[in-house]
N, C-alpha and C positions, 0 to 999 in steps of 0.2 A: 487562552485561547481554548475553545472547549468544541467538542466532535458533535456532531450530530446526531442525536438519539432518533431512533423509529420506535415506534411504540407495538406497533402489530406485527407480530411472528406472521412471514409471510409475505409481507409486503414488499411489492417490487421495488429495486433501486435504481430507477431509471432516470430519477431527476436530477435536474446539477445546479450546481454552484454558481448564481449568476452575481457578480459584484460590479457595480456599475454607478457612476456619480449621473446625477441629471442636474442639477446646479451649476452657474455659472457662479466662479472665484468672482468674490468684489473689485472693484476696478482701484486701483492703487488712489488714491486722492491726488497723489504729486502729477499723476499723468493723464488727471481727469480731463483736462482741456486740452492734450496735442491730442496730434493725428496719428501717434502711436498705436500698434494694436497690439494688445499684449498675447505676449506666446501662449499657443494654444497645449502648447507641449507633444505629448502621446493620445490622438483621440480614437485609433481603429481599433481592432476586437483579433482575440485571438482565442484558437478554439483547442482545447485540449479535455479529453477520455482514458481511460484505463481502471489501471490498480485500486480498489477500495484501500488496500493497503497503504499504498503512496501517498490516497489522498488525504490524509491529517494534514503532510505535509505541505499542496501542494493548495488547500486550503487556508494554510496560512500564509502560503507564498504570494497567495490571490488577494488577502484580504490587507496586506501591506503594500501590494502592489497597486492597489485601487484608492489608496491613501496617497501616495507620492501620485500618480497617475489618475486624476478623478473623472478625466475626461476619456480614458482607456477602458476596456470592457473586457474580462477575463472569464472564459463558461467553462468549468472545471466538471466536468459530466464523470461518474463511476459506474464503467459498466464493465468491471475485471477486467483485468490482462489481455485476456484473448479478446473480450469483446472492445475493446480499446484498439488492439492492433487490425480487427475487423473494420473500424470506423478509419484508421490510419490510412488503410491498404483503398478504402473507397475512397481517400480523398477529402473527408469529410473534417480532419483533425490536422492542426499542425504542429502538436504533441502528443504523444503519446507514454503515459506510466505505468510500469510493470514493473511486477515484482520478482519477475525470473526473466530472462536473456531469451529473447525473440527467438524463434525455431524456425528450423529452418525453411518449413512449408510457407511461414508468414514472410521470410524474407526471399523466398524466390515469387512469393505473389504480389510483394513491393516491387521486384526489381523485372517482373510483367507488367504492372503498371507504370513503368519507368520513374518510381518514384524514389530520389536518393535520401538518404537521411544520418543519421550520426546517434549512437548510442552513448549516455552519461550515468555515471555511477552517480546516486545522490546520498546514499547514507546506509545504513547498516542496520538488518532484522534481525531478530530471535524470533522464531515463530514460537509461538507459545503452548503450550498444554493447559487448561482447566480444566477443575472439576466445579461444583457444587460448594461451597462453605460448609455444609453439613458432611461431608464426605473427608473422616477422620483417618480413614484408613489408609489410603494412596501415598505412600510417602516418597518413590519416584516410580519411574515406570524404565524397561529396556527396550531397546530397539526392536528385538524380539517377540515381546509383550506387545509392542505397538502394533507388529506385522500380523498378531494374532486377533486383535481384536477390532483392525481396520478393513483386513485383507479378506476377499473371499475366501480364499484357501484357509483362511485361522479360525479359531476352534473356540476361540471366547465368545458368547456370547452373555454371560456373567462377570459379574465382578470374581465368584468363585472359579471359574475357568482360568482368571489369570493368575492367579495364586491361591494357596490353599490358604485357608485363615480368613478370606476376604469375605462379603457376603452376597448370597446367590441372591441377588437381584442382578435384573436385566440392566446392561450399558443401554443408556439413552446416546446417540451419536448426534454430533452437530459438526457440520465439514464446509467450509465454502464452497460454492457452486463449481459448477465445469468450466465456465467460460475465468476463472479465478486463477491468477498465477501461484498463490498460496495452494490449491488443490493442486495445481502441477506441481509443483516442489515437493508438496507431502508425498505424491504418490511417486516422485522419483527417490526419494531418497529413504523413503520409510518402506513404499511396497514394491520398490525394485521396477516398477512404471507403468505396472497395473492401475486401471482407475478401482476406486471406492465402488464396490457393488453389496455392500453391507446395509441395512435398512438404518439410513443416513437422513436426517433434516437437513435439507443444501439449500445456502441460501448466497445470495452476490453481497449482502448487507454482512459484515461481520459486529454489526449492534445487535443483528436478528438473533447470531450465534453467544453473543453474550449473555441476549437475554433469556435464550433457552437454557444454559447450563443454571441461570441464577432460579428460574424455575422447573429445577428437576435436580432433584437429589442424589439421582443415578446418573448425571449425564456428565458427558466427556467430549470437548471442543479445543478446535486449535484455530490460532488467529494470530495475525501480526501485534507484536510485542506493544505498541503503543497502544491496543485497545484492550487489554490487559493494564497495562499502565493508567490508563483511563479509569479504571474498573476494578481494583486492586481489592479494595475496601467490601466487594460481593460476590468475589469469585476468587477461587485459589490454586494457585500455581502451583504444576507438577515438577517437579524435577526430570531431567532424565540419564541414564547412565551411556556417558558415551562413549567411543572405541577404545579407551584408555583402564575405562571400569572405573573413572571418577563419576561422583553423582553430583550434578550441575545444574542450575536454575540459570536462568537467561536476563542476563543484567548487565548493566553498560560493559564492566569490563569481561565479563565473559565471552559475549557478543564480539567485541572489537578482539581480544585476544585469541577467538578460534576455540576454546575450550568448551563453548557451546555448540559441539557439535554431534550430527551433522545438519541440524535446524537453523544455525547463522547461515544469515545471506544477503547478498547485496539488495538495494531496489534502485530501479531504473527510470531514465526517461530518453526518451527516442522523440529528437527534433527533425522535422523536414527541410532539406536543404531548402528548397526553393520558397518555404515561407520565410525560412532565415534572411535570403538575397531581397524576398520581392514584400515582406509583411514587417513592416520599422516595429509596430507592438506586439510580433510575435518573436521577433530577434530578442527584444527589450525583454519580455517575459522571461525567455529563455536565459537570458543573460542573470536577469536579477534571480530567475530561481538558482542558479548557480552559485550568486552571490550570497543568498539567505539559507540553505538548505542543509549546511549544518546547525545554525545557531535555530533553524525550525525543526529538525532531526531531533535536536537536545530539548527542543521543547513539548513536542509532542510524543517524546518517548522513544525514538529511536537512539539511533547511534550514528554522531557522526562521524566524516571520514577527516583522511588529516588534511591539511591546510593544503599543501602542494600539489594534492589531486583534484581539487577546486582549481587553483591556480592553471593547474596543464590546460583543464574541462575549459575553462573562460577563452584560455589562448585558442584549445582547438577550436570554440565557439567563432571566435574573431574570425579565424581563420575564412567559416564558410559565408561571410561577407561579402 
């Protein structure tokens, strides 16, 4: 499976992945002369939107779901975690993807709209810092150095400001957009909840951030681990020094055991109860997502949860029927 690459920096990521089949499966020759109608299976549609970080998992799930259910339609939008929750609150989607937990104000708006929902964890991610391959001076970064680079009150405008001996070249920053859960998570754990106020190029499309660093020898970006895994030949990972003083880079082991902290995090889907009760396609897609999430997480570069967590989630989902 391959993630979609957008070629023009600054392009809007508002398109959705639409997976549908238009043809009719061939009729079984043995039943051709009978009056029995062949089973149509799942024929409805499900609307999903949200995190670009979660998108690679849900893209893979939707592709496999459409193969098994050729008359069903799964539309996967990529509006960012915040943008996805806006659509979820407006009643436009059945499932919302997120790379951060739902905010209190979002939960309050859902309650006001009389929309009940359940949160499910589907994988683990290690938010990844990358630089251009020509950058041969950055061996790792501390949390204090990251604050100095990204925070409004930070004093690191050039690499030389970060550490003595590094080039006196201005750092070019690339960040997820403000609707992104990755943006929110980075702000929370690195900037103590403050928003990024530095001169940074923002995009809801993580592929745009990858391309930004690929084209900038002094670039620095952060995004989900799957996007690093997809582009590791053309960008360079930056290890971080964690709270124990260990220099750690993200991989399946360090993300799973939590040593890549504080940048390891869970990924989520949120399902609307009404959709699970009344929309068979939405329910079956949610069920399929939980059944396939671990496999898809491993395939695209994230880290699967323990099997017992998926099993418990499937039991919880079934109870919503």
